[in-house]
PDB file of N, CA, C, O and CB in Angstrom:
ATOM      1  N   MET A   1      -8.896  -1.107   0.707  1.00  0.00           N
ATOM      2  CA  MET A   1      -7.131  -1.430   0.728  1.00  0.00           C
ATOM      3  C   MET A   1      -6.742  -0.297  -0.414  1.00  0.00           C
ATOM      4  O   MET A   1      -7.466   0.086  -1.333  1.00  0.00           O
ATOM      5  CB  MET A   1      -6.540  -3.405   0.119  1.00  0.00           C
ATOM      6  N   LEU A   2      -5.326   0.156  -0.083  1.00  0.00           N
ATOM      7  CA  LEU A   2      -4.927   1.491  -0.138  1.00  0.00           C
ATOM      8  C   LEU A   2      -3.362   1.380  -1.286  1.00  0.00           C
ATOM      9  O   LEU A   2      -2.349   1.556  -0.609  1.00  0.00           O
ATOM     10  CB  LEU A   2      -4.651   2.092   1.695  1.00  0.00           C
ATOM     11  N   VAL A   3      -3.175   1.233  -2.195  1.00  0.00           N
ATOM     12  CA  VAL A   3      -1.807   0.517  -2.804  1.00  0.00           C
ATOM     13  C   VAL A   3      -1.150   1.939  -3.130  1.00  0.00           C
ATOM     14  O   VAL A   3      -1.821   2.669  -3.858  1.00  0.00           O
ATOM     15  CB  VAL A   3      -2.026  -0.684  -4.382  1.00  0.00           C
ATOM     16  N   ARG A   4      -0.273   2.280  -2.808  1.00  0.00           N
ATOM     17  CA  ARG A   4       0.584   3.494  -3.158  1.00  0.00           C
ATOM     18  C   ARG A   4       1.049   3.310  -4.533  1.00  0.00           C
ATOM     19  O   ARG A   4       1.267   2.162  -4.922  1.00  0.00           O
ATOM     20  CB  ARG A   4       1.830   3.691  -2.191  1.00  0.00           C
ATOM     21  N   VAL A   5       1.232   4.341  -5.340  1.00  0.00           N
ATOM     22  CA  VAL A   5       2.364   3.834  -6.767  1.00  0.00           C
ATOM     23  C   VAL A   5       2.923   5.315  -6.873  1.00  0.00           C
ATOM     24  O   VAL A   5       2.421   6.372  -6.491  1.00  0.00           O
ATOM     25  CB  VAL A   5       1.444   3.141  -8.662  1.00  0.00           C
ATOM     26  N   ARG A   6       4.089   5.057  -7.497  1.00  0.00           N
ATOM     27  CA  ARG A   6       4.852   5.841  -8.100  1.00  0.00           C
ATOM     28  C   ARG A   6       4.735   5.365  -9.342  1.00  0.00           C
ATOM     29  O   ARG A   6       5.146   4.241  -9.627  1.00  0.00           O
ATOM     30  CB  ARG A   6       6.083   5.949  -7.614  1.00  0.00           C
ATOM     31  N   ALA A   7       4.116   6.229 -10.287  1.00  0.00           N
ATOM     32  CA  ALA A   7       4.264   6.060 -11.928  1.00  0.00           C
ATOM     33  C   ALA A   7       5.300   7.234 -12.244  1.00  0.00           C
ATOM     34  O   ALA A   7       5.589   8.246 -11.606  1.00  0.00           O
ATOM     35  CB  ALA A   7       2.634   6.292 -12.893  1.00  0.00           C
ATOM     36  N   GLY A   8       5.820   6.648 -13.651  1.00  0.00           N
ATOM     37  CA  GLY A   8       6.622   7.918 -14.231  1.00  0.00           C
ATOM     38  C   GLY A   8       6.121   8.417 -15.038  1.00  0.00           C
ATOM     39  O   GLY A   8       4.967   8.079 -15.301  1.00  0.00           O
ATOM     40  N   ALA A   9       6.818   9.520 -15.845  1.00  0.00           N
ATOM     41  CA  ALA A   9       6.656  10.128 -16.954  1.00  0.00           C
ATOM     42  C   ALA A   9       6.237   9.502 -17.523  1.00  0.00           C
ATOM     43  O   ALA A   9       5.590  10.188 -18.315  1.00  0.00           O
ATOM     44  CB  ALA A   9       7.396  10.595 -17.485  1.00  0.00           C
ATOM     45  N   ASP A  10       6.100   8.478 -17.753  1.00  0.00           N
ATOM     46  CA  ASP A  10       5.630   7.488 -19.068  1.00  0.00           C
ATOM     47  C   ASP A  10       4.708   6.654 -18.548  1.00  0.00           C
ATOM     48  O   ASP A  10       4.357   5.629 -19.133  1.00  0.00           O
ATOM     49  CB  ASP A  10       6.800   6.527 -19.794  1.00  0.00           C
ATOM     50  N   GLY A  11       4.322   6.964 -17.598  1.00  0.00           N
ATOM     51  CA  GLY A  11       3.262   6.053 -16.765  1.00  0.00           C
ATOM     52  C   GLY A  11       3.233   4.356 -16.755  1.00  0.00           C
ATOM     53  O   GLY A  11       2.405   3.481 -17.007  1.00  0.00           O
ATOM     54  N   THR A  12       4.129   4.402 -16.472  1.00  0.00           N
ATOM     55  CA  THR A  12       4.602   2.742 -15.710  1.00  0.00           C
ATOM     56  C   THR A  12       4.584   3.131 -14.498  1.00  0.00           C
ATOM     57  O   THR A  12       4.691   4.323 -14.211  1.00  0.00           O
ATOM     58  CB  THR A  12       6.226   1.930 -16.022  1.00  0.00           C
ATOM     59  N   PRO A  13       4.434   2.115 -13.541  1.00  0.00           N
ATOM     60  CA  PRO A  13       4.421   2.185 -12.073  1.00  0.00           C
ATOM     61  C   PRO A  13       6.074   1.749 -12.294  1.00  0.00           C
ATOM     62  O   PRO A  13       6.628   1.078 -13.165  1.00  0.00           O
ATOM     63  CB  PRO A  13       3.156   1.049 -11.056  1.00  0.00           C
ATOM     64  N   GLU A  14       6.638   2.540 -10.943  1.00  0.00           N
ATOM     65  CA  GLU A  14       8.192   3.062 -10.924  1.00  0.00           C
ATOM     66  C   GLU A  14       8.612   2.251  -9.431  1.00  0.00           C
ATOM     67  O   GLU A  14       9.777   1.914  -9.223  1.00  0.00           O
ATOM     68  CB  GLU A  14       8.385   5.144 -10.857  1.00  0.00           C
ATOM     69  N   ASP A  15       7.223   1.922  -8.181  1.00  0.00           N
ATOM     70  CA  ASP A  15       7.699   1.812  -7.012  1.00  0.00           C
ATOM     71  C   ASP A  15       6.031   1.508  -6.885  1.00  0.00           C
ATOM     72  O   ASP A  15       5.189   2.275  -7.352  1.00  0.00           O
ATOM     73  CB  ASP A  15       8.673   3.086  -6.225  1.00  0.00           C
ATOM     74  N   VAL A  16       5.760   0.449  -6.283  1.00  0.00           N
ATOM     75  CA  VAL A  16       4.139  -0.158  -5.796  1.00  0.00           C
ATOM     76  C   VAL A  16       4.587  -0.794  -4.450  1.00  0.00           C
ATOM     77  O   VAL A  16       5.663  -1.346  -4.217  1.00  0.00           O
ATOM     78  CB  VAL A  16       3.273  -1.559  -7.006  1.00  0.00           C
ATOM     79  N   SER A  17       3.147  -0.527  -3.305  1.00  0.00           N
ATOM     80  CA  SER A  17       3.531  -0.455  -2.410  1.00  0.00           C
ATOM     81  C   SER A  17       2.185  -0.415  -1.654  1.00  0.00           C
ATOM     82  O   SER A  17       1.306   0.171  -2.285  1.00  0.00           O
ATOM     83  CB  SER A  17       4.467   0.435  -2.376  1.00  0.00           C
ATOM     84  N   ILE A  18       1.753  -0.989  -0.229  1.00  0.00           N
ATOM     85  CA  ILE A  18       0.411  -1.303   0.354  1.00  0.00           C
ATOM     86  C   ILE A  18       0.661  -0.116   1.612  1.00  0.00           C
ATOM     87  O   ILE A  18       1.522   0.058   2.475  1.00  0.00           O
ATOM     88  CB  ILE A  18       0.147  -3.193   0.888  1.00  0.00           C
ATOM     89  N   ALA A  19      -0.739   0.658   1.144  1.00  0.00           N
ATOM     90  CA  ALA A  19      -0.305   1.723   1.645  1.00  0.00           C
ATOM     91  C   ALA A  19      -1.935   1.491   2.966  1.00  0.00           C
ATOM     92  O   ALA A  19      -2.287   2.307   3.818  1.00  0.00           O
ATOM     93  CB  ALA A  19      -0.064   3.262   0.262  1.00  0.00           C
ATOM     94  N   ASP A  20      -2.212   0.904   2.830  1.00  0.00           N
ATOM     95  CA  ASP A  20      -3.602   0.209   3.923  1.00  0.00           C
ATOM     96  C   ASP A  20      -4.282  -0.933   3.428  1.00  0.00           C
ATOM     97  O   ASP A  20      -5.009  -1.106   2.449  1.00  0.00           O
ATOM     98  CB  ASP A  20      -4.951   1.266   4.162  1.00  0.00           C
ATOM     99  N   SER A  21      -3.722  -1.949   4.677  1.00  0.00           N
ATOM    100  CA  SER A  21      -3.602  -3.421   3.698  1.00  0.00           C
ATOM    101  C   SER A  21      -4.814  -4.166   3.969  1.00  0.00           C
ATOM    102  O   SER A  21      -5.248  -4.057   5.116  1.00  0.00           O
ATOM    103  CB  SER A  21      -2.221  -4.528   4.086  1.00  0.00           C
ATOM    104  N   SER A  22      -5.362  -4.794   3.274  1.00  0.00           N
ATOM    105  CA  SER A  22      -6.777  -5.607   3.175  1.00  0.00           C
ATOM    106  C   SER A  22      -6.790  -6.543   4.431  1.00  0.00           C
ATOM    107  O   SER A  22      -7.803  -7.191   4.695  1.00  0.00           O
ATOM    108  CB  SER A  22      -6.924  -6.600   1.674  1.00  0.00           C
ATOM    109  N   GLY A  23      -5.408  -6.625   5.380  1.00  0.00           N
ATOM    110  CA  GLY A  23      -5.540  -7.585   6.268  1.00  0.00           C
ATOM    111  C   GLY A  23      -5.688  -9.148   5.803  1.00  0.00           C
ATOM    112  O   GLY A  23      -5.802 -10.117   6.554  1.00  0.00           O
ATOM    113  N   SER A  24      -5.662  -9.148   4.522  1.00  0.00           N
ATOM    114  CA  SER A  24      -5.160 -10.519   3.875  1.00  0.00           C
ATOM    115  C   SER A  24      -3.880 -10.395   2.964  1.00  0.00           C
ATOM    116  O   SER A  24      -3.857  -9.654   1.981  1.00  0.00           O
ATOM    117  CB  SER A  24      -6.343 -11.148   2.942  1.00  0.00           C
ATOM    118  N   ARG A  25      -2.839 -11.160   3.354  1.00  0.00           N
ATOM    119  CA  ARG A  25      -1.663 -10.858   2.807  1.00  0.00           C
ATOM    120  C   ARG A  25      -1.732 -11.497   1.207  1.00  0.00           C
ATOM    121  O   ARG A  25      -1.146 -10.974   0.259  1.00  0.00           O
ATOM    122  CB  ARG A  25      -0.473 -11.459   3.787  1.00  0.00           C
ATOM    123  N   LEU A  26      -2.577 -12.742   1.112  1.00  0.00           N
ATOM    124  CA  LEU A  26      -3.065 -13.227  -0.532  1.00  0.00           C
ATOM    125  C   LEU A  26      -3.557 -11.703  -1.017  1.00  0.00           C
ATOM    126  O   LEU A  26      -2.972 -11.059  -1.888  1.00  0.00           O
ATOM    127  CB  LEU A  26      -4.675 -14.661  -0.631  1.00  0.00           C
ATOM    128  N   LEU A  27      -4.474 -11.348  -0.455  1.00  0.00           N
ATOM    129  CA  LEU A  27      -5.491 -10.257  -1.367  1.00  0.00           C
ATOM    130  C   LEU A  27      -4.002  -9.299  -1.595  1.00  0.00           C
ATOM    131  O   LEU A  27      -3.345  -9.357  -2.634  1.00  0.00           O
ATOM    132  CB  LEU A  27      -7.238  -9.230  -0.249  1.00  0.00           C
ATOM    133  N   ASP A  28      -3.735  -8.656  -0.717  1.00  0.00           N
ATOM    134  CA  ASP A  28      -2.263  -7.219  -0.810  1.00  0.00           C
ATOM    135  C   ASP A  28      -1.839  -7.742  -2.004  1.00  0.00           C
ATOM    136  O   ASP A  28      -2.008  -7.192  -3.092  1.00  0.00           O
ATOM    137  CB  ASP A  28      -0.628  -7.120   0.587  1.00  0.00           C
ATOM    138  N   ARG A  29      -1.204  -8.960  -1.798  1.00  0.00           N
ATOM    139  CA  ARG A  29      -0.438  -9.692  -2.844  1.00  0.00           C
ATOM    140  C   ARG A  29      -1.035  -9.562  -4.423  1.00  0.00           C
ATOM    141  O   ARG A  29      -0.508  -8.926  -5.336  1.00  0.00           O
ATOM    142  CB  ARG A  29      -0.432 -11.247  -2.388  1.00  0.00           C
ATOM    143  N   ALA A  30      -2.148 -10.260  -4.474  1.00  0.00           N
ATOM    144  CA  ALA A  30      -2.848  -9.871  -5.977  1.00  0.00           C
ATOM    145  C   ALA A  30      -3.336  -8.519  -6.068  1.00  0.00           C
ATOM    146  O   ALA A  30      -3.973  -8.455  -7.119  1.00  0.00           O
ATOM    147  CB  ALA A  30      -4.145 -10.771  -6.341  1.00  0.00           C
ATOM    148  N   ALA A  31      -3.344  -7.646  -5.603  1.00  0.00           N
ATOM    149  CA  ALA A  31      -3.336  -6.524  -5.452  1.00  0.00           C
ATOM    150  C   ALA A  31      -2.200  -5.582  -5.992  1.00  0.00           C
ATOM    151  O   ALA A  31      -2.602  -4.524  -6.477  1.00  0.00           O
ATOM    152  CB  ALA A  31      -3.509  -6.500  -4.336  1.00  0.00           C
ATOM    153  N   LEU A  32      -1.006  -5.773  -5.985  1.00  0.00           N
ATOM    154  CA  LEU A  32       0.468  -5.318  -5.979  1.00  0.00           C
ATOM    155  C   LEU A  32       0.789  -5.802  -7.078  1.00  0.00           C
ATOM    156  O   LEU A  32       1.646  -5.155  -7.681  1.00  0.00           O
ATOM    157  CB  LEU A  32       1.422  -5.742  -4.881  1.00  0.00           C
ATOM    158  N   GLU A  33       0.257  -7.095  -7.772  1.00  0.00           N
ATOM    159  CA  GLU A  33       0.527  -7.766  -9.198  1.00  0.00           C
ATOM    160  C   GLU A  33      -0.184  -7.024  -9.902  1.00  0.00           C
ATOM    161  O   GLU A  33       0.479  -6.205 -10.538  1.00  0.00           O
ATOM    162  CB  GLU A  33       0.172  -9.251  -9.465  1.00  0.00           C
ATOM    163  N   ALA A  34      -1.420  -6.966 -10.071  1.00  0.00           N
ATOM    164  CA  ALA A  34      -2.298  -6.833 -10.529  1.00  0.00           C
ATOM    165  C   ALA A  34      -2.088  -4.953 -10.992  1.00  0.00           C
ATOM    166  O   ALA A  34      -2.528  -4.660 -12.104  1.00  0.00           O
ATOM    167  CB  ALA A  34      -3.377  -7.481  -9.560  1.00  0.00           C
ATOM    168  N   VAL A  35      -1.536  -3.954 -10.271  1.00  0.00           N
ATOM    169  CA  VAL A  35      -1.227  -2.538  -9.926  1.00  0.00           C
ATOM    170  C   VAL A  35       0.048  -2.407 -10.739  1.00  0.00           C
ATOM    171  O   VAL A  35       0.484  -1.438 -11.361  1.00  0.00           O
ATOM    172  CB  VAL A  35      -1.043  -2.207  -8.262  1.00  0.00           C
ATOM    173  N   ARG A  36       0.509  -3.569 -10.582  1.00  0.00           N
ATOM    174  CA  ARG A  36       2.431  -3.457 -11.254  1.00  0.00           C
ATOM    175  C   ARG A  36       2.109  -3.692 -12.777  1.00  0.00           C
ATOM    176  O   ARG A  36       3.010  -3.313 -13.526  1.00  0.00           O
ATOM    177  CB  ARG A  36       3.888  -5.099 -10.569  1.00  0.00           C
ATOM    178  N   ARG A  37       0.947  -4.270 -13.415  1.00  0.00           N
ATOM    179  CA  ARG A  37       0.358  -4.287 -14.592  1.00  0.00           C
ATOM    180  C   ARG A  37       0.135  -2.974 -15.693  1.00  0.00           C
ATOM    181  O   ARG A  37       0.489  -2.748 -16.850  1.00  0.00           O
ATOM    182  CB  ARG A  37      -0.767  -4.781 -14.211  1.00  0.00           C
ATOM    183  N   TRP A  38      -0.435  -2.456 -14.942  1.00  0.00           N
ATOM    184  CA  TRP A  38      -1.201  -1.196 -15.303  1.00  0.00           C
ATOM    185  C   TRP A  38      -0.369  -0.025 -15.432  1.00  0.00           C
ATOM    186  O   TRP A  38       0.636   0.283 -14.792  1.00  0.00           O
ATOM    187  CB  TRP A  38      -2.237  -0.882 -14.306  1.00  0.00           C
ATOM    188  N   ARG A  39      -1.063   0.679 -16.531  1.00  0.00           N
ATOM    189  CA  ARG A  39      -0.278   2.026 -16.982  1.00  0.00           C
ATOM    190  C   ARG A  39      -1.264   3.154 -16.766  1.00  0.00           C
ATOM    191  O   ARG A  39      -2.481   3.065 -16.934  1.00  0.00           O
ATOM    192  CB  ARG A  39       0.235   2.021 -18.645  1.00  0.00           C
ATOM    193  N   PHE A  40      -0.601   4.214 -16.376  1.00  0.00           N
ATOM    194  CA  PHE A  40      -1.363   5.240 -15.901  1.00  0.00           C
ATOM    195  C   PHE A  40      -0.935   6.670 -17.179  1.00  0.00           C
ATOM    196  O   PHE A  40      -0.100   7.021 -18.013  1.00  0.00           O
ATOM    197  CB  PHE A  40      -0.867   5.500 -14.049  1.00  0.00           C
ATOM    198  N   THR A  41      -2.344   7.091 -16.464  1.00  0.00           N
ATOM    199  CA  THR A  41      -1.799   8.673 -17.306  1.00  0.00           C
ATOM    200  C   THR A  41      -1.213   9.515 -16.934  1.00  0.00           C
ATOM    201  O   THR A  41      -1.886  10.097 -16.084  1.00  0.00           O
ATOM    202  CB  THR A  41      -2.564   9.522 -17.713  1.00  0.00           C
ATOM    203  N   PRO A  42       0.146  10.175 -17.135  1.00  0.00           N
ATOM    204  CA  PRO A  42       1.137  10.979 -16.244  1.00  0.00           C
ATOM    205  C   PRO A  42       0.559  11.707 -16.120  1.00  0.00           C
ATOM    206  O   PRO A  42      -0.348  12.116 -16.845  1.00  0.00           O
ATOM    207  CB  PRO A  42       2.332  11.414 -16.495  1.00  0.00           C
ATOM    208  N   ALA A  43       1.122  12.263 -14.650  1.00  0.00           N
ATOM    209  CA  ALA A  43       0.698  13.847 -13.970  1.00  0.00           C
ATOM    210  C   ALA A  43       1.423  14.921 -15.246  1.00  0.00           C
ATOM    211  O   ALA A  43       1.968  14.396 -16.218  1.00  0.00           O
ATOM    212  CB  ALA A  43       1.667  14.195 -11.959  1.00  0.00           C
ATOM    213  N   THR A  44       1.368  16.102 -15.137  1.00  0.00           N
ATOM    214  CA  THR A  44       1.827  16.851 -15.878  1.00  0.00           C
ATOM    215  C   THR A  44       2.078  18.196 -15.135  1.00  0.00           C
ATOM    216  O   THR A  44       1.139  18.448 -14.381  1.00  0.00           O
ATOM    217  CB  THR A  44       1.047  16.857 -16.951  1.00  0.00           C
ATOM    218  N   ALA A  45       3.114  19.183 -15.121  1.00  0.00           N
ATOM    219  CA  ALA A  45       3.632  20.166 -15.141  1.00  0.00           C
ATOM    220  C   ALA A  45       3.703  21.370 -15.954  1.00  0.00           C
ATOM    221  O   ALA A  45       4.876  21.745 -15.949  1.00  0.00           O
ATOM    222  CB  ALA A  45       4.340  19.828 -15.036  1.00  0.00           C
ATOM    223  N   ASN A  46       3.333  21.762 -16.307  1.00  0.00           N
ATOM    224  CA  ASN A  46       3.785  23.176 -17.536  1.00  0.00           C
ATOM    225  C   ASN A  46       4.047  22.117 -18.564  1.00  0.00           C
ATOM    226  O   ASN A  46       5.144  21.722 -18.958  1.00  0.00           O
ATOM    227  CB  ASN A  46       5.508  24.469 -17.182  1.00  0.00           C
ATOM    228  N   GLY A  47       2.829  21.716 -18.937  1.00  0.00           N
ATOM    229  CA  GLY A  47       2.560  20.931 -20.179  1.00  0.00           C
ATOM    230  C   GLY A  47       3.085  19.351 -20.182  1.00  0.00           C
ATOM    231  O   GLY A  47       2.529  18.439 -20.793  1.00  0.00           O
ATOM    232  N   ARG A  48       4.203  19.241 -19.415  1.00  0.00           N
ATOM    233  CA  ARG A  48       5.656  17.751 -19.805  1.00  0.00           C
ATOM    234  C   ARG A  48       4.517  16.823 -18.786  1.00  0.00           C
ATOM    235  O   ARG A  48       3.461  17.037 -18.189  1.00  0.00           O
ATOM    236  CB  ARG A  48       8.195  18.012 -18.802  1.00  0.00           C
ATOM    237  N   PRO A  49       5.224  15.971 -18.957  1.00  0.00           N
ATOM    238  CA  PRO A  49       4.685  14.595 -17.953  1.00  0.00           C
ATOM    239  C   PRO A  49       5.687  14.446 -17.014  1.00  0.00           C
ATOM    240  O   PRO A  49       6.867  14.705 -17.253  1.00  0.00           O
ATOM    241  CB  PRO A  49       4.504  13.012 -18.740  1.00  0.00           C
ATOM    242  N   ILE A  50       5.248  14.021 -15.902  1.00  0.00           N
ATOM    243  CA  ILE A  50       6.275  13.868 -14.816  1.00  0.00           C
ATOM    244  C   ILE A  50       5.541  12.447 -13.880  1.00  0.00           C
ATOM    245  O   ILE A  50       4.491  11.806 -13.846  1.00  0.00           O
ATOM    246  CB  ILE A  50       6.439  15.573 -13.790  1.00  0.00           C
ATOM    247  N   ALA A  51       6.874  12.496 -13.207  1.00  0.00           N
ATOM    248  CA  ALA A  51       7.075  11.084 -12.269  1.00  0.00           C
ATOM    249  C   ALA A  51       5.950  11.897 -11.292  1.00  0.00           C
ATOM    250  O   ALA A  51       6.063  13.122 -11.255  1.00  0.00           O
ATOM    251  CB  ALA A  51       9.046  10.572 -11.433  1.00  0.00           C
ATOM    252  N   ASP A  52       4.687  11.154 -10.369  1.00  0.00           N
ATOM    253  CA  ASP A  52       3.798  11.577  -9.236  1.00  0.00           C
ATOM    254  C   ASP A  52       3.472   9.738  -8.499  1.00  0.00           C
ATOM    255  O   ASP A  52       3.364   8.597  -8.948  1.00  0.00           O
ATOM    256  CB  ASP A  52       2.074  12.645 -10.024  1.00  0.00           C
ATOM    257  N   THR A  53       3.440  10.216  -7.572  1.00  0.00           N
ATOM    258  CA  THR A  53       2.659   9.247  -6.636  1.00  0.00           C
ATOM    259  C   THR A  53       1.394   9.375  -6.667  1.00  0.00           C
ATOM    260  O   THR A  53       1.089  10.309  -7.410  1.00  0.00           O
ATOM    261  CB  THR A  53       2.951   9.330  -5.316  1.00  0.00           C
ATOM    262  N   VAL A  54       0.503   8.865  -6.201  1.00  0.00           N
ATOM    263  CA  VAL A  54      -0.904   7.995  -6.000  1.00  0.00           C
ATOM    264  C   VAL A  54      -1.111   7.306  -4.764  1.00  0.00           C
ATOM    265  O   VAL A  54      -0.263   7.182  -3.881  1.00  0.00           O
ATOM    266  CB  VAL A  54      -1.044   6.884  -7.013  1.00  0.00           C
ATOM    267  N   GLN A  55      -2.027   6.959  -4.747  1.00  0.00           N
ATOM    268  CA  GLN A  55      -2.697   6.169  -3.892  1.00  0.00           C
ATOM    269  C   GLN A  55      -4.167   6.038  -4.540  1.00  0.00           C
ATOM    270  O   GLN A  55      -4.833   7.043  -4.786  1.00  0.00           O
ATOM    271  CB  GLN A  55      -2.646   6.776  -2.432  1.00  0.00           C
ATOM    272  N   VAL A  56      -4.728   4.450  -4.854  1.00  0.00           N
ATOM    273  CA  VAL A  56      -5.480   3.904  -5.735  1.00  0.00           C
ATOM    274  C   VAL A  56      -5.926   2.623  -4.772  1.00  0.00           C
ATOM    275  O   VAL A  56      -5.301   1.628  -4.406  1.00  0.00           O
ATOM    276  CB  VAL A  56      -4.702   3.636  -7.174  1.00  0.00           C
ATOM    277  N   PRO A  57      -7.152   3.038  -4.548  1.00  0.00           N
ATOM    278  CA  PRO A  57      -8.005   2.321  -3.608  1.00  0.00           C
ATOM    279  C   PRO A  57      -8.672   1.044  -4.461  1.00  0.00           C
ATOM    280  O   PRO A  57      -9.119   1.111  -5.606  1.00  0.00           O
ATOM    281  CB  PRO A  57      -9.186   3.395  -2.968  1.00  0.00           C
ATOM    282  N   ILE A  58      -8.610  -0.344  -3.450  1.00  0.00           N
ATOM    283  CA  ILE A  58      -8.729  -1.408  -4.192  1.00  0.00           C
ATOM    284  C   ILE A  58     -10.077  -2.206  -3.450  1.00  0.00           C
ATOM    285  O   ILE A  58     -10.260  -2.166  -2.233  1.00  0.00           O
ATOM    286  CB  ILE A  58      -7.262  -2.216  -4.234  1.00  0.00           C
ATOM    287  N   ASP A  59     -10.759  -2.756  -4.174  1.00  0.00           N
ATOM    288  CA  ASP A  59     -12.090  -2.975  -3.489  1.00  0.00           C
ATOM    289  C   ASP A  59     -11.894  -4.516  -4.095  1.00  0.00           C
ATOM    290  O   ASP A  59     -11.846  -4.740  -5.304  1.00  0.00           O
ATOM    291  CB  ASP A  59     -13.644  -1.875  -3.993  1.00  0.00           C
ATOM    292  N   PHE A  60     -11.782  -5.602  -3.008  1.00  0.00           N
ATOM    293  CA  PHE A  60     -12.611  -6.918  -3.271  1.00  0.00           C
ATOM    294  C   PHE A  60     -13.810  -7.691  -3.248  1.00  0.00           C
ATOM    295  O   PHE A  60     -14.505  -7.206  -2.354  1.00  0.00           O
ATOM    296  CB  PHE A  60     -12.299  -7.441  -2.887  1.00  0.00           C
ATOM    297  N   ARG A  61     -14.185  -8.299  -3.586  1.00  0.00           N
ATOM    298  CA  ARG A  61     -15.573  -8.035  -3.806  1.00  0.00           C
ATOM    299  C   ARG A  61     -15.932  -9.697  -3.950  1.00  0.00           C
ATOM    300  O   ARG A  61     -14.960 -10.313  -4.387  1.00  0.00           O
ATOM    301  CB  ARG A  61     -15.932  -6.915  -5.254  1.00  0.00           C
ATOM    302  N   THR A  62     -16.975 -10.449  -3.709  1.00  0.00           N
ATOM    303  CA  THR A  62     -17.150 -12.097  -3.882  1.00  0.00           C
ATOM    304  C   THR A  62     -18.745 -11.941  -4.421  1.00  0.00           C
ATOM    305  O   THR A  62     -19.644 -11.163  -4.105  1.00  0.00           O
ATOM    306  CB  THR A  62     -16.922 -13.222  -2.141  1.00  0.00           C
ATOM    307  N   GLU A  63     -18.678 -12.856  -5.213  1.00  0.00           N
ATOM    308  CA  GLU A  63     -19.794 -13.018  -6.326  1.00  0.00           C
ATOM    309  C   GLU A  63     -19.904 -14.703  -4.964  1.00  0.00           C
ATOM    310  O   GLU A  63     -19.130 -15.534  -4.490  1.00  0.00           O
ATOM    311  CB  GLU A  63     -19.148 -13.158  -8.780  1.00  0.00           C
ATOM    312  N   ARG A  64     -21.519 -14.315  -4.885  1.00  0.00           N
ATOM    313  CA  ARG A  64     -21.393 -15.892  -4.391  1.00  0.00           C
ATOM    314  C   ARG A  64     -23.286 -16.588  -5.307  1.00  0.00           C
ATOM    315  O   ARG A  64     -23.631 -17.764  -5.194  1.00  0.00           O
ATOM    316  CB  ARG A  64     -21.339 -15.935  -1.825  1.00  0.00           C
TER     317      ARG A  64
END
C-alpha cells in the first residue's frame, strides 16, 4: 500500500491519505494513524526547509 503525506517545513505531517489501498479498511486506517505520528526530515530549497509531498510504501507482514 502507499500513503501520501504532505509534510510541513517543520517535518510534521499536515495531510495524510491513502494513495494505493491495501484492500483492508482496518489496515488502511492503521497505516494512516501510524504515519500521522511520524516526523519527517523536511525537504529543502535554497538551504531552507520547505513543505513537500511524498508517498510512503507500507508493507504489513504477519508472523506465524
